[in-house]
C-alpha positions as CSV (number, residue, x, y, z in Angstrom):
1,M,-76.4,9.3,-4.5
2,N,-73.0,10.0,-3.1
3,M,-73.1,10.8,0.5
4,Q,-69.9,12.6,2.0
5,T,-69.2,13.7,5.4
6,N,-68.5,17.2,6.2
7,L,-65.4,16.8,8.2
8,S,-63.3,19.9,9.5
9,N,-60.0,20.4,7.9
10,E,-58.8,22.7,10.5
11,S,-55.7,21.7,12.4
12,T,-56.2,20.0,15.5
13,K,-52.8,20.8,17.1
14,Y,-54.0,22.8,19.9
15,N,-56.9,20.1,20.6
16,Q,-54.8,17.1,21.1
17,Q,-54.2,16.1,24.6
18,D,-51.2,14.0,25.9
19,F,-52.8,13.5,29.4
20,L,-56.2,13.0,30.3
21,P,-57.9,14.2,33.5
22,G,-57.4,11.6,36.1
23,D,-54.0,10.6,34.9
24,V,-50.9,10.6,37.3
25,V,-47.8,12.6,36.3
26,V,-44.6,13.9,37.9
27,L,-42.5,16.9,37.0
28,V,-39.9,16.1,34.3
29,N,-37.3,18.4,36.5
30,P,-38.4,18.9,40.0
31,T,-37.0,21.7,41.8
32,S,-38.0,20.6,45.4
33,S,-41.0,18.3,45.2
34,N,-41.2,14.5,44.3
35,D,-44.9,14.5,44.5
36,L,-47.3,12.8,42.2
37,Y,-50.0,14.9,40.4
38,E,-53.1,14.2,39.0
39,I,-54.1,16.0,35.8
40,E,-57.3,18.1,36.6
41,A,-58.0,19.5,33.2
42,F,-56.6,20.3,29.7
43,Q,-56.0,24.1,28.6
44,P,-55.5,25.3,25.3
45,K,-51.9,25.5,23.8
46,E,-50.9,22.3,25.6
47,Y,-51.1,23.3,29.1
48,Y,-52.5,21.1,32.1
49,W,-54.0,22.1,35.4
50,L,-52.6,19.8,38.0
51,V,-54.6,19.1,41.2
52,G,-52.6,21.0,44.0
53,G,-49.9,22.0,41.8
54,G,-51.2,25.0,39.4
55,I,-50.6,25.1,35.6
56,T,-47.9,23.5,33.6
57,H,-46.8,22.9,30.0
58,K,-46.8,19.5,28.6
59,T,-43.2,19.4,28.2
60,E,-42.8,19.8,31.9
61,I,-44.5,16.8,32.9
62,R,-44.6,12.9,32.0
63,Q,-46.4,10.0,33.0
64,A,-45.7,8.5,36.3
65,T,-44.4,4.8,36.1
66,V,-45.9,1.9,37.9
67,A,-42.8,1.9,40.3
68,E,-43.5,5.6,41.1
69,L,-47.3,4.9,41.6
70,N,-46.3,2.0,44.3
71,A,-43.8,4.5,46.1
72,K,-46.5,7.3,45.9
73,R,-43.3,9.8,44.9
74,R,-41.2,10.6,41.7
75,L,-38.3,8.3,42.0
76,T,-34.6,9.5,41.3
77,N,-33.0,8.1,37.9
78,A,-31.0,5.6,39.9
79,E,-34.3,4.4,42.0
80,Q,-36.1,4.2,38.6
81,A,-33.3,2.2,36.9
82,L,-33.3,-0.2,40.0
83,A,-37.0,-0.5,39.8
84,E,-37.0,-1.4,35.9
85,V,-34.6,-4.5,36.5
86,S,-36.3,-5.8,39.6
C-alpha cells in the first residue's frame, strides 16, 4: 500500500512571517521616534501590528539589535557601529 500525504501546493507567499508576536523591532527610517516596538500580530500581505505603533509593512521595520535592546531605543548608525566593536 502506497501512502502519500495530501500537501497543499498553494503558494505560501502571504503566510510567511518575518517576525513573530513578541519580537522587538525598530523602524528602518524613523521620522521622529527612536522607540522600540513589539510585534503584536501579523496581517495578510506582509503587514504587522505594532504594540502602540499602528500597522506597518515588513520592509519598514527590522529586528532590534542586542545593543538597542540594552539601550531601550533605536541607535543611530554611528552608535550601532560603536556598539558592534565594543
